[in-house]
C-alpha positions as CSV (number, residue, x, y, z in Angstrom):
1,M,-12.6,-149.2,96.1
2,P,-13.5,-146.0,98.0
3,H,-11.3,-144.1,95.6
4,C,-13.3,-145.4,92.6
5,L,-16.6,-144.6,94.2
6,W,-15.4,-141.0,94.7
7,Q,-14.3,-140.7,91.1
8,N,-17.7,-142.1,89.9
9,A,-19.6,-139.6,92.1
10,L,-17.6,-136.7,90.8
11,L,-18.1,-137.8,87.2
12,F,-21.9,-138.1,87.8
13,T,-22.1,-134.6,89.4
14,S,-20.3,-133.1,86.5
15,L,-22.7,-134.6,84.0
16,L,-25.7,-133.3,85.9
17,L,-24.1,-129.8,86.0
18,I,-23.4,-129.9,82.2
19,T,-26.9,-131.1,81.5
20,S,-28.6,-128.4,83.6
21,I,-26.5,-125.7,82.0
22,K,-27.5,-127.0,78.5
23,C,-31.2,-127.0,79.6
24,Q,-31.3,-123.3,80.7
25,D,-33.3,-121.2,78.3
26,Y,-31.9,-117.8,77.6
27,D,-34.4,-117.0,74.8
28,D,-36.3,-113.8,75.4
29,S,-39.4,-115.1,73.7
30,D,-42.4,-115.9,76.0
31,D,-44.3,-119.1,76.0
32,T,-47.1,-119.2,73.5
33,P,-50.4,-118.5,75.3
34,A,-53.3,-120.9,75.3
35,N,-55.2,-118.5,73.0
36,P,-53.0,-116.9,70.3
37,A,-55.4,-113.9,70.2
38,Q,-54.4,-113.1,73.7
39,D,-50.8,-112.5,72.5
40,N,-51.9,-109.9,70.0
41,C,-54.2,-108.0,72.3
42,V,-53.1,-104.6,73.5
43,G,-56.1,-103.7,75.8
44,V,-58.3,-106.0,78.0
45,F,-58.7,-109.6,77.0
46,L,-61.9,-111.2,78.1
47,T,-62.5,-115.0,78.0
48,Y,-65.7,-116.8,79.0
49,T,-65.3,-120.6,79.5
50,F,-68.2,-122.9,80.1
51,T,-66.8,-125.6,82.5
52,K,-69.5,-128.2,83.2
53,R,-73.1,-128.8,84.0
54,T,-75.2,-131.4,85.8
55,K,-78.9,-132.3,85.4
56,E,-80.9,-131.1,88.4
57,Y,-84.2,-132.2,90.0
58,P,-87.0,-132.3,89.1
59,H,-86.2,-134.3,85.9
60,V,-88.8,-133.4,83.3
61,K,-89.5,-134.6,79.7
62,N,-89.7,-131.1,78.3
63,A,-86.2,-130.2,77.3
64,T,-86.8,-126.5,77.5
65,A,-88.0,-126.8,81.2
66,Q,-85.2,-128.9,82.4
67,A,-82.8,-127.3,84.9
68,Y,-79.0,-127.9,84.9
69,A,-76.4,-126.8,87.4
70,F,-73.6,-125.2,85.6
71,D,-70.1,-123.9,86.3
72,A,-68.3,-121.3,84.2
73,Q,-65.5,-118.8,84.6
74,V,-64.6,-115.4,83.1
75,T,-60.9,-114.4,82.8
76,I,-60.1,-110.7,82.6
77,L,-56.5,-109.8,81.7
78,N,-55.0,-106.4,81.5
79,T,-52.5,-106.4,78.5
80,M,-52.1,-102.6,78.5
81,S,-49.2,-100.5,79.7
82,E,-51.5,-98.7,82.2
83,D,-53.8,-99.9,85.0
84,L,-57.4,-100.8,84.5
85,K,-59.4,-99.1,87.3
86,G,-62.7,-100.3,88.6
87,W,-63.1,-103.2,86.1
88,Q,-66.5,-104.3,85.1
89,F,-67.7,-106.7,82.4
90,F,-71.1,-107.8,81.0
91,V,-72.2,-111.4,80.3
92,G,-75.2,-111.7,78.1
93,F,-76.9,-114.8,79.6
94,Q,-79.8,-116.1,77.5
95,H,-81.0,-119.4,79.0
96,S,-82.9,-118.2,82.0
97,E,-79.8,-118.4,84.2
98,I,-80.1,-118.1,88.0
99,L,-76.7,-117.4,89.7
100,V,-76.1,-118.7,93.2
101,S,-72.5,-117.6,93.8
102,V,-69.7,-115.6,92.2
103,E,-66.0,-115.5,93.3
104,N,-63.7,-112.5,92.9
105,A,-66.6,-110.2,91.8
106,V,-70.0,-109.0,92.7
107,L,-73.2,-108.3,90.8
108,T,-73.0,-104.6,89.9
109,N,-76.8,-104.0,90.4
110,A,-76.6,-105.4,93.9
111,T,-79.1,-108.2,93.2
112,D,-79.2,-110.8,96.0
113,F,-78.5,-114.5,95.4
114,P,-80.1,-116.5,93.9
115,A,-80.2,-113.8,91.1
116,K,-82.2,-114.2,88.0
117,V,-79.9,-113.0,85.1
118,G,-81.6,-114.4,82.0
119,N,-81.3,-111.1,80.3
120,G,-77.6,-110.6,81.2
121,T,-75.9,-108.9,84.1
122,T,-72.8,-106.9,84.9
123,F,-70.0,-108.0,87.2
124,S,-67.7,-105.7,89.2
125,G,-64.4,-106.7,90.7
126,F,-64.2,-107.4,94.4
127,P,-62.1,-107.4,96.6
128,D,-59.5,-106.4,93.9
129,T,-61.3,-103.6,91.9
130,D,-58.2,-102.7,89.8
131,L,-56.0,-104.6,87.4
132,L,-52.4,-103.4,87.4
133,N,-50.2,-103.4,84.4
134,A,-47.5,-106.0,83.6
135,I,-44.7,-103.5,83.4
136,D,-45.1,-102.2,87.0
137,T,-45.6,-105.7,88.3
138,A,-43.0,-107.7,86.4
139,G,-45.8,-109.7,84.8
140,D,-47.3,-110.9,88.0
141,M,-50.5,-112.6,86.8
142,D,-52.1,-112.3,90.2
143,Q,-52.1,-108.6,89.8
144,I,-52.9,-108.2,86.1
145,Q,-55.5,-111.0,85.7
146,K,-58.5,-112.1,87.7
147,I,-60.6,-115.3,87.2
148,V,-64.2,-114.9,88.2
149,K,-65.9,-118.3,89.0
150,I,-69.6,-118.4,88.4
151,K,-72.1,-121.1,89.7
152,G,-75.7,-121.3,88.9
153,T,-78.7,-122.9,87.2
154,Q,-79.7,-122.7,83.5
155,F,-82.6,-124.1,81.4
156,G,-83.3,-125.4,78.0
157,V,-80.2,-126.6,76.1
158,K,-80.2,-130.4,75.9
159,P,-76.8,-132.2,75.9
160,P,-74.5,-132.4,73.9
161,G,-75.3,-128.7,73.2
162,T,-73.3,-126.1,74.9
163,P,-75.3,-123.3,76.6
164,M,-73.2,-120.2,75.9
165,P,-74.1,-116.5,76.4
166,K,-75.0,-114.2,73.6
167,T,-72.0,-111.9,74.2
168,I,-69.4,-110.7,76.7
169,K,-67.9,-107.2,76.8
170,L,-66.0,-104.8,79.0
171,M,-68.1,-102.1,80.6
172,N,-65.5,-99.6,81.6
173,D,-65.8,-96.3,79.8
174,G,-63.6,-95.4,76.9
175,F,-63.2,-98.9,75.4
176,K,-64.4,-100.5,72.2
177,C,-65.3,-104.2,72.1
178,P,-65.8,-106.2,69.0
179,A,-68.1,-109.1,68.6
180,P,-66.7,-112.1,70.6
181,K,-65.3,-115.1,68.8
182,K,-66.6,-118.5,69.8
183,K,-64.7,-121.8,69.8
184,G,-66.4,-124.8,71.4
185,S,-67.1,-124.0,75.0
186,Q,-65.1,-120.8,75.0
187,M,-65.8,-117.2,74.0
188,Y,-63.2,-114.4,73.8
189,L,-62.6,-110.9,72.6
190,C,-60.0,-108.1,73.0
191,C,-61.3,-104.6,74.0
192,V,-59.1,-101.7,73.1
193,K,-59.1,-98.0,74.0
194,D,-61.5,-95.9,71.8
195,P,-59.2,-93.4,69.9
196,K,-62.2,-91.1,69.4
197,I,-62.5,-90.5,73.2
198,K,-60.2,-87.9,74.5
199,K,-58.1,-89.2,77.4
200,K,-58.9,-87.4,80.6
201,T,-55.9,-86.3,82.6
202,N,-56.1,-87.9,86.1
203,T,-53.3,-87.0,88.4
204,T,-54.3,-89.6,91.0
205,R,-54.5,-93.4,90.9
206,F,-58.2,-93.4,91.7
207,L,-61.2,-93.1,89.5
208,P,-63.0,-89.7,89.0
209,R,-66.2,-89.1,90.8
210,Q,-69.3,-90.1,88.8
211,K,-72.6,-88.4,88.2
212,A,-75.8,-90.1,89.1
213,D,-79.4,-89.4,90.2
214,L,-78.3,-90.0,93.8
215,T,-74.7,-90.5,95.1
216,I,-73.6,-92.1,98.3
217,A,-70.1,-91.2,99.7
218,Y,-68.4,-93.7,102.1
219,D,-65.5,-91.9,103.6
220,V,-63.1,-93.4,106.2
221,L,-62.2,-90.5,108.6
222,Q,-60.0,-92.4,111.1
223,A,-58.3,-95.8,110.8
224,Y,-56.9,-98.1,113.5
225,G,-55.5,-101.6,113.4
226,N,-58.8,-103.5,113.9
227,N,-61.4,-100.8,113.4
228,Y,-62.2,-97.5,111.7
229,M,-64.6,-94.5,111.7
230,A,-66.5,-93.8,108.6
231,Q,-69.0,-91.2,107.4
232,V,-71.8,-91.9,104.9
233,T,-73.2,-88.9,102.9
234,I,-76.3,-89.2,100.7
235,D,-76.9,-86.5,98.0
236,N,-79.9,-86.2,95.8
237,W,-79.1,-84.7,92.4
238,N,-82.2,-85.5,90.2
239,P,-84.8,-82.7,90.0
240,L,-87.5,-85.4,90.2
241,G,-85.7,-87.7,92.7
242,R,-86.9,-88.1,96.2
243,L,-86.9,-90.4,99.2
244,D,-89.3,-90.4,102.2
245,N,-88.4,-92.5,105.3
246,W,-85.4,-93.9,103.4
247,N,-84.0,-97.3,104.2
248,L,-80.4,-98.0,103.3
249,T,-78.8,-101.4,103.3
250,W,-75.5,-102.9,102.2
251,E,-73.6,-106.2,102.6
252,W,-70.5,-106.7,104.6
253,K,-68.1,-109.0,102.6
254,R,-65.2,-109.2,105.2
255,G,-67.0,-110.1,108.4
256,E,-67.2,-106.5,109.7
257,F,-69.7,-105.3,112.3
258,I,-71.0,-101.9,113.4
259,Y,-70.0,-101.0,116.9
260,S,-71.6,-97.5,117.2
261,M,-73.5,-95.0,115.1
262,R,-74.4,-91.3,115.0
263,G,-77.0,-89.7,112.9
264,A,-78.8,-92.9,112.0
265,Y,-79.6,-96.3,113.6
266,T,-80.3,-99.9,112.5
267,L,-83.8,-101.3,112.6
268,K,-82.6,-104.5,114.3
269,R,-80.3,-104.4,117.3
270,D,-79.8,-108.0,118.6
271,S,-76.6,-108.7,120.7
272,S,-77.3,-112.5,120.3
273,S,-76.5,-112.2,116.5
274,C,-73.0,-111.0,117.5
275,I,-72.4,-113.7,120.2
276,Y,-73.0,-116.4,117.6
277,S,-71.2,-114.7,114.8
278,Q,-67.8,-115.1,113.4
279,A,-66.7,-112.0,115.2
280,A,-67.2,-113.6,118.7
281,S,-64.7,-116.3,118.0
282,Y,-62.0,-113.7,117.3
283,Y,-63.0,-111.0,119.9
284,S,-63.5,-113.6,122.6
285,D,-63.2,-111.1,125.5
286,F,-65.2,-108.4,123.8
287,D,-68.4,-107.0,125.4
288,F,-71.0,-107.1,122.6
289,A,-73.8,-105.6,124.6
290,P,-73.3,-102.0,123.2
291,V,-72.7,-103.2,119.6
292,I,-75.2,-101.7,117.2
293,S,-75.3,-104.5,114.6
294,C,-73.5,-107.7,113.7
295,E,-75.9,-108.4,110.7
296,K,-74.3,-109.1,107.4
297,K,-77.0,-106.9,105.7
298,P,-78.0,-104.2,108.2
299,I,-81.0,-102.0,107.5
300,I,-80.2,-98.3,108.4
301,V,-82.7,-95.6,108.8
302,D,-82.5,-91.8,109.7
303,L,-83.1,-90.4,113.1
304,P,-86.3,-88.3,113.9
305,P,-85.9,-84.5,114.0
306,E,-86.2,-84.5,117.8
307,R,-82.9,-86.3,118.1
308,E,-81.0,-83.8,116.0
309,K,-79.2,-82.2,118.9
310,D,-78.7,-85.4,120.9
311,K,-75.0,-85.4,121.9
312,D,-74.8,-89.2,121.9
313,I,-76.5,-90.3,118.7
314,G,-77.1,-87.0,116.8
315,N,-75.5,-83.6,116.5
316,L,-74.4,-84.0,113.0
317,P,-75.0,-81.7,110.0
318,F,-77.7,-83.0,107.6
319,C,-78.9,-85.7,109.9
320,C,-82.1,-86.4,111.7
321,K,-84.7,-85.5,108.9
322,N,-86.8,-88.6,109.4
323,G,-85.5,-90.0,106.2
324,T,-86.6,-87.1,103.9
325,L,-84.5,-86.4,100.8
326,L,-86.0,-83.7,98.6
327,P,-84.9,-82.3,95.2
328,K,-82.6,-79.3,95.5
329,L,-85.3,-77.4,93.6
330,M,-87.6,-77.7,96.6
331,N,-85.2,-77.4,99.5
332,A,-81.4,-77.7,99.2
333,S,-81.0,-78.3,102.9
334,L,-83.1,-81.4,102.7
335,S,-81.4,-82.9,99.7
336,T,-78.5,-84.3,101.7
337,A,-78.3,-86.9,104.6
338,M,-75.3,-87.9,106.7
339,F,-74.4,-90.4,109.4
340,Q,-71.3,-91.8,111.0
341,L,-70.4,-95.3,112.2
342,Q,-67.6,-97.2,113.8
343,V,-66.7,-100.4,112.1
344,Y,-64.7,-103.4,113.5
345,K,-62.8,-105.6,111.1
346,M,-61.8,-109.3,111.1
347,P,-58.6,-111.1,110.1
348,P,-56.8,-111.0,107.8
349,D,-57.7,-107.3,107.5
350,L,-56.1,-106.2,110.8
351,N,-54.1,-103.4,109.4
352,R,-55.0,-99.7,109.4
353,T,-54.4,-99.5,105.6
354,T,-56.4,-102.6,104.7
355,L,-59.8,-101.0,104.1
356,Y,-62.8,-102.3,102.1
357,A,-66.1,-100.6,101.5
358,P,-69.3,-102.7,101.9
359,Q,-71.0,-104.0,98.8
360,N,-74.5,-104.4,97.3
361,W,-75.9,-101.1,98.3
362,K,-79.7,-100.5,98.1
363,I,-81.8,-97.6,99.1
364,Q,-85.6,-97.1,99.0
365,G,-88.4,-95.0,100.3
366,E,-92.1,-95.0,101.2
367,L,-93.6,-94.1,97.7
368,N,-90.6,-93.1,95.7
369,P,-88.6,-93.9,92.6
370,N,-86.8,-97.3,92.3
371,Y,-83.0,-96.6,92.6
372,V,-80.5,-99.1,91.3
373,C,-77.1,-98.7,92.9
374,G,-73.8,-99.7,91.3
375,A,-70.8,-101.1,93.0
376,P,-68.7,-98.6,95.1
377,I,-65.7,-97.3,93.3
378,R,-62.5,-95.9,95.0
379,V,-62.2,-92.2,94.4
380,D,-59.9,-89.4,95.6
381,P,-60.1,-89.0,99.4
382,M,-62.7,-86.5,100.3
383,E,-61.6,-83.1,101.7
384,F,-63.4,-81.6,104.6
385,P,-63.2,-78.1,106.3
386,D,-60.9,-78.2,109.3
387,P,-63.0,-78.7,112.4
388,S,-60.9,-76.1,114.3
389,G,-62.3,-73.4,112.1
390,L,-59.0,-72.6,110.3
391,M,-58.9,-72.2,106.5
392,S,-57.0,-75.5,106.0
393,E,-58.7,-78.7,104.9
394,T,-58.5,-82.2,106.3
395,T,-58.5,-85.3,104.0
396,A,-60.3,-88.6,104.5
397,V,-58.1,-91.7,104.9
398,A,-59.9,-93.4,102.0
399,S,-63.1,-92.7,100.1
400,W,-65.6,-94.6,97.9
401,Q,-68.5,-93.4,95.9
402,V,-71.8,-95.3,95.1
403,G,-73.9,-94.0,92.2
404,C,-77.7,-94.8,92.2
405,N,-79.9,-94.1,89.2
406,I,-83.7,-94.1,88.9
407,T,-85.1,-96.9,86.8
408,R,-88.5,-97.0,85.1
409,P,-91.1,-99.2,86.9
410,K,-91.8,-102.5,85.2
411,P,-95.5,-103.2,84.2
412,R,-97.6,-103.7,87.2
413,Q,-94.9,-102.6,89.6
414,N,-95.9,-98.9,89.8
415,R,-96.9,-97.4,93.0
416,C,-99.2,-94.7,91.6
417,C,-101.5,-94.5,88.6
418,V,-103.3,-92.0,86.3
419,S,-106.9,-91.8,85.1
420,F,-108.0,-89.8,82.1
421,S,-111.2,-87.8,81.5
422,A,-112.4,-84.9,79.5
423,Y,-115.3,-82.4,79.3
424,Y,-116.4,-83.9,76.0
425,N,-117.2,-87.4,77.3
426,E,-119.1,-88.5,80.4
427,S,-117.0,-91.6,81.1
428,V,-113.7,-91.7,83.0
429,I,-111.0,-94.1,81.9
430,P,-109.7,-95.3,85.2
431,C,-106.3,-96.6,86.2
432,N,-105.1,-99.8,84.5
433,T,-106.0,-103.2,86.1
434,C,-103.3,-104.3,88.5
435,A,-101.4,-101.1,87.7
436,C,-99.6,-101.4,91.0
437,G,-99.7,-105.3,91.2
438,C,-102.1,-107.9,92.2
439,S,-102.1,-110.6,94.8
440,D,-101.7,-114.3,93.9
441,A,-105.1,-115.3,95.5
442,L,-107.5,-113.5,93.1
443,A,-111.3,-113.4,92.9
444,C,-111.1,-111.1,90.0
445,D,-109.6,-111.0,86.5
446,P,-106.1,-109.4,86.5
447,D,-106.0,-109.3,82.7
448,A,-109.4,-107.7,81.9
449,Q,-109.6,-104.0,80.9
450,P,-111.0,-101.8,83.7
451,L,-114.6,-100.7,83.5
452,L,-115.4,-97.2,82.5
453,L,-116.7,-95.0,85.4
454,P,-118.8,-92.0,86.1
455,S,-116.8,-89.0,87.3
456,E,-118.2,-89.3,90.9
457,A,-116.7,-92.8,91.2
458,L,-113.3,-91.5,91.4
459,L,-114.0,-90.1,94.9
460,I,-114.5,-93.5,96.5
461,P,-112.2,-96.5,97.0
462,F,-112.1,-99.2,94.4
463,V,-113.8,-101.7,96.6
464,N,-116.8,-99.4,96.8
465,R,-117.1,-98.7,93.1
466,T,-118.6,-102.0,91.9
467,A,-122.2,-100.9,92.0
468,K,-121.4,-97.6,90.3
469,A,-119.3,-99.3,87.6
470,K,-122.0,-101.9,86.8
471,A,-124.8,-99.3,86.7
472,W,-122.7,-97.1,84.4
473,A,-121.9,-100.0,82.1
474,K,-125.7,-100.8,81.9
475,L,-126.6,-97.2,81.2
476,K,-124.0,-97.1,78.4
477,H,-125.0,-100.5,77.1
478,R,-121.7,-102.1,77.7
479,S,-121.1,-105.8,78.8
480,V,-119.8,-106.5,82.3
481,P,-117.2,-109.3,82.5
482,N,-117.4,-112.1,84.9
483,P,-115.2,-112.2,87.0
484,L,-114.8,-108.4,87.2
485,P,-111.5,-106.7,86.5
486,C,-109.2,-106.4,89.5
487,G,-108.4,-103.0,91.0
488,D,-105.3,-100.9,90.4
489,N,-104.1,-101.4,94.0
490,C,-102.2,-98.1,94.0
491,G,-101.6,-96.0,97.1
492,V,-101.9,-92.7,95.1
493,S,-104.0,-92.0,92.0
494,I,-104.0,-88.9,89.8
495,N,-106.8,-87.8,87.5
496,W,-106.0,-85.6,84.4
497,H,-109.1,-83.9,83.2
498,I,-109.4,-81.6,80.2
499,V,-111.7,-78.9,81.5
500,S,-112.3,-76.6,78.5
501,N,-111.3,-75.8,74.9
502,Y,-112.0,-72.3,73.7
503,R,-110.8,-70.0,70.9
504,N,-107.7,-68.6,72.6
505,G,-106.7,-71.5,74.8
506,W,-107.6,-74.4,76.8
507,S,-107.4,-75.7,80.5
508,A,-106.9,-78.9,82.3
509,R,-107.3,-80.0,85.9
510,I,-105.1,-82.4,87.9
511,T,-106.3,-84.0,91.0
512,L,-104.3,-86.1,93.5
513,F,-105.9,-88.8,95.6
514,N,-104.2,-90.4,98.5
515,W,-105.6,-93.8,99.4
516,K,-103.1,-94.6,102.1
517,K,-103.2,-93.6,105.7
518,Y,-99.7,-92.2,105.3
519,I,-99.5,-88.4,105.1
520,F,-97.3,-87.1,102.4
521,K,-95.5,-83.9,103.6
522,D,-93.9,-81.6,101.1
523,W,-95.3,-83.6,98.2
524,F,-94.7,-82.8,94.6
525,T,-96.0,-84.0,91.2
526,A,-94.7,-83.4,87.7
527,I,-96.2,-83.9,84.2
528,T,-94.4,-84.4,81.0
529,L,-96.6,-82.9,78.2
530,N,-96.8,-83.3,74.5
531,H,-94.4,-80.8,73.0
532,D,-97.2,-78.9,71.3
533,A,-99.1,-78.5,74.6
534,F,-96.0,-77.5,76.5
535,L,-95.2,-74.7,74.0
536,D,-98.4,-72.9,75.2
537,Y,-98.2,-73.7,78.9
538,E,-99.4,-70.6,80.8
539,K,-99.9,-71.0,84.5
540,V,-100.7,-73.3,87.4
541,Y,-103.3,-71.8,89.7
542,S,-103.5,-73.6,93.2
543,F,-100.1,-75.2,93.1
544,N,-96.6,-73.7,92.8
545,G,-95.7,-74.6,89.1
546,T,-92.2,-74.5,87.7
547,I,-90.8,-75.4,84.4
548,L,-87.8,-77.8,84.6
549,N,-85.2,-76.5,82.3
550,N,-83.1,-79.8,82.2
551,T,-86.1,-82.1,81.8
552,K,-87.8,-82.0,78.4
553,D,-91.4,-80.6,78.3
554,T,-92.0,-81.1,82.1
555,V,-93.8,-78.9,84.6
556,F,-93.0,-79.4,88.3
557,M,-95.7,-78.7,90.8
558,Q,-95.8,-78.6,94.6
559,G,-98.2,-77.4,97.3
560,L,-98.3,-73.8,98.3
561,E,-97.3,-72.9,101.9
562,G,-100.0,-74.4,104.1
563,L,-101.1,-76.8,101.4
564,N,-98.0,-78.9,101.4
565,Y,-99.6,-81.9,103.1
566,L,-101.5,-84.6,101.2
567,V,-103.5,-86.1,104.0
568,G,-104.3,-89.8,104.2
569,I,-107.6,-91.6,103.8
570,V,-110.1,-91.2,106.6
571,N,-113.4,-92.8,107.6
572,A,-116.6,-90.9,106.7
573,T,-118.8,-89.5,109.5
574,D,-121.4,-92.1,108.6
575,T,-119.2,-95.2,108.4
576,K,-122.1,-97.5,107.8
577,N,-123.5,-95.8,104.7
578,K,-120.6,-93.9,103.3
579,P,-117.2,-95.1,102.1
580,P,-113.8,-93.7,103.4
581,I,-112.7,-90.4,102.1
582,P,-109.3,-90.0,100.4
583,G,-107.0,-87.1,100.9
584,K,-107.2,-84.8,97.9
585,Q,-105.5,-81.8,96.3
586,Q,-106.2,-80.3,92.9
587,T,-105.5,-77.3,90.6
588,V,-106.4,-76.0,87.2
589,I,-103.7,-75.5,84.6
590,S,-104.2,-73.1,81.7
591,F,-102.7,-73.0,78.3
592,T,-102.9,-70.6,75.4
593,K,-103.0,-71.2,71.6
594,K,-100.5,-68.6,70.5
595,K,-98.0,-71.1,69.1
596,T,-100.3,-74.0,68.4
597,P,-103.7,-72.5,67.2
598,N,-104.7,-75.9,65.7
599,I,-103.8,-78.1,68.5
600,K,-105.9,-81.3,68.8
601,L,-106.5,-81.9,72.5
602,S,-107.7,-85.5,71.8
603,K,-104.1,-86.2,70.9
604,A,-101.9,-83.6,72.5
605,G,-104.0,-82.7,75.5
606,F,-103.0,-85.6,77.7
607,P,-99.6,-86.0,79.5
608,T,-97.1,-88.6,78.3
609,K,-95.6,-89.0,81.7
610,V,-96.9,-88.3,85.3
611,Y,-94.8,-88.4,88.5
612,F,-95.7,-88.3,92.1
613,N,-92.8,-87.8,94.6
614,G,-90.4,-88.9,91.9
615,E,-92.2,-92.2,91.1
616,E,-93.4,-92.6,87.5
617,C,-97.1,-93.4,87.6
618,A,-98.8,-95.9,85.3
619,L,-100.8,-94.3,82.4
620,P,-104.1,-95.7,81.0
621,N,-103.9,-97.6,77.7
622,Q,-106.6,-95.4,76.2
623,I,-107.7,-91.8,76.1
624,P,-111.3,-90.3,75.9
625,R,-112.7,-89.7,72.5
626,S,-115.2,-87.0,71.5
627,N,-118.8,-87.8,70.6
628,A,-122.0,-85.9,69.8
629,Y,-122.9,-85.4,73.4
630,G,-119.5,-84.2,74.3
631,L,-119.6,-81.6,71.5
632,R,-122.9,-80.1,72.7
633,A,-121.9,-80.2,76.4
634,G,-118.4,-79.2,75.7
635,I,-119.3,-76.0,74.0
636,L,-121.3,-74.8,77.0
637,R,-118.8,-76.0,79.6
638,G,-115.9,-74.6,77.7
639,A,-117.6,-71.2,77.4
640,L,-118.1,-71.1,81.1
641,D,-114.5,-72.1,81.9
642,E,-112.8,-69.6,79.5
643,S,-113.7,-66.7,81.8
644,L,-112.7,-68.8,84.9
645,V,-109.1,-69.4,83.8
646,R,-108.8,-65.8,82.6
647,K,-109.6,-64.4,86.0
648,S,-106.9,-62.8,88.2
649,D,-104.5,-64.9,90.3
650,K,-107.0,-64.5,93.2
651,S,-109.5,-66.9,91.6
652,L,-110.1,-69.8,94.0
653,F,-110.4,-73.5,93.1
654,C,-111.8,-76.1,95.4
655,I,-109.4,-78.3,97.4
656,S,-111.3,-80.5,99.6
657,S,-111.9,-84.0,100.9
658,S,-115.6,-84.0,100.2
659,T,-117.2,-87.0,98.5
660,S,-119.3,-84.7,96.3
661,S,-118.5,-84.8,92.6
662,A,-118.8,-81.1,92.5
663,S,-115.4,-80.9,94.4
664,L,-113.7,-82.0,91.2
665,R,-114.9,-78.9,89.4
666,P,-113.8,-75.3,89.7
667,Q,-116.1,-73.4,92.0
668,E,-116.4,-70.2,89.9
669,F,-117.9,-69.9,86.4
670,S,-118.7,-66.9,84.1
671,K,-119.8,-66.6,80.5
672,G,-117.4,-67.0,77.6
673,E,-117.3,-68.8,74.3
674,S,-116.0,-72.1,73.0
675,R,-114.9,-72.6,69.4
676,A,-112.4,-75.4,68.8
677,E,-113.4,-79.0,69.4
678,P,-110.8,-81.8,69.7
679,T,-110.6,-84.3,67.0
680,G,-108.4,-87.2,66.4
681,E,-107.5,-90.5,64.6
682,K,-110.5,-92.8,65.2
683,I,-110.1,-96.5,65.4
684,Q,-113.0,-98.8,65.1
685,S,-113.4,-101.1,68.1
686,K,-113.6,-104.8,67.3
687,G,-116.6,-106.7,68.5
688,S,-118.6,-103.6,69.4
689,K,-121.8,-102.1,68.1
690,G,-120.3,-98.7,67.3
691,G,-118.0,-96.4,69.0
692,D,-114.4,-95.3,68.5
693,I,-111.4,-94.5,70.5
694,I,-108.3,-92.3,69.9
695,R,-104.7,-93.5,70.2
696,P,-103.0,-92.1,73.3
697,P,-100.0,-89.8,72.8
698,Q,-96.7,-91.5,72.1
699,Q,-98.2,-94.9,72.1
700,E,-97.8,-97.0,69.0
701,K,-100.0,-99.9,69.9
702,M,-103.0,-100.1,72.3
703,T,-103.7,-103.3,74.2
704,Q,-107.4,-103.2,73.6
705,T,-109.8,-100.9,71.8
706,L,-112.5,-99.1,73.9
707,T,-116.0,-97.9,73.2
708,W,-118.8,-96.4,75.2
């Protein structure tokens, strides 16, 4: 009996062995992918898959207002024979989506969660920023493919409809993406290399350094097992870019914390945030008292100049400028900032070669342009001069670069505004209503057009202009709305006034008003002119004027030595009877008519863009028109001003803080003659008893017609 059992067992084992041998697949062909288009793609294959959604509270009857929680995922697969470095893709959301979390990627524009992405958004890979190729990885899907999981809220598509985005596409340079194909709850496409783009030779495995308005370098100088020393360098490259009292912030994604800093400091230093953080559980015997910051999103600011030579926290090149970053045109030594920090890491990154840069970089200033920063990209290690003074160079352990670009302010989100006036019209067109925003609790109309003003009203704060505005409207037989229009709420306003128009040229005056208590040191302003006006630009008198070669039709102006401060608003001597006095600077700008003898100032005499300290200011929706009174008064005033702007460079123009309206006018006059009178396209105002306006330059449609 035992002998029979042994024979049966042997027979059974033999059958299993034969069966397993027959079942082995020696065919070289791969399994058919879930999507056949993926098998034919030689590039980067993108797939968007809508997974599920759930109805959210509150439940409403209006289907377009009903919120749904949704889950989706984007799969990015490298099917090329080369690596895909710094991968990014765009998802064209269209249902007022609000994202609350993303896995294996970050939002490229560093928007905080919950993030409104109803117009689409770009994702960047993190922590794995590169996709390797299948040849070098033996087809390891974890290295050639990433799945980005998306969770959020969307509106307006009633079940059983499937809320899909408009499009998806790869955002890396040098690729062409066709329109995506849709199939049920899935959208896919294959992006391939553009044959028209010449391939750049790159001898390293890192991305080339990028160009941007402002760049931030994050260089690891020394690396240890659980910490490293990094250096952050900020460079301003835009001729109109600027930062005052800059605040820099980022987000730690791997539990890191800042132990020490030189050249800068964090606004908040609270050791209790460290004790109750994840770091305290790992570094149980660590003394957190000297730790600079354990915040996930620290806010970092520059040191004041008096700490520049401090051996403990200063003593670095380009540090300690009180957060000032000027254009290189103004001062190259103030166009760079630098600081160093010691960073401690958390498991599982306790290896000197495991290094990650922080994400979601943001930088802003006092009254400066809005910078939008992209995700940091790994670049070639930075090279530094040898600290010993020898001719050799030392190399960083690892380097990342962040590119930040200036974005145009959205409506009612400006921080400065412009008013227009001209010698041929008594009324001033003030800054737009709510040009720099309005509060939620309003006792005024945020949508009404601003009331026209007499010229002297520009010298007083908006809250003190009501009486003058009403009296002026009554004098000009214009109705006064109830409630009154809201103010512009801008910290800085700029008036552009056409002073004169004579046979051989014309002149304008620009006046800066500072309604803040903040003092602007080394301020600058810039104007982009109509091309016809720019052709005959001659001179700026009381400011230092420079033509920007790389910026079309733009004149850059800054204060002369001793006049480079735009002081803040101050109280009048008689505080009971007189309003506060703004800080003020002004100059006259002269133009000839050599190239444009028939220029029409009512169209070409007003700037198309105005900047203050890099911030683009809100322009009025209308420009002044000429009338019979302006014709008679303009001939006399233009004749007087022709001699003025033709005087030598020693002619003086008033720069004061007086509340007198005379301070807005040049202080020297002499005889001359005026010939040309501006004319323009007239548009009849609806609902008025007569009066016309002229379209502003480069503006196709006016929000409301204007008469006076």
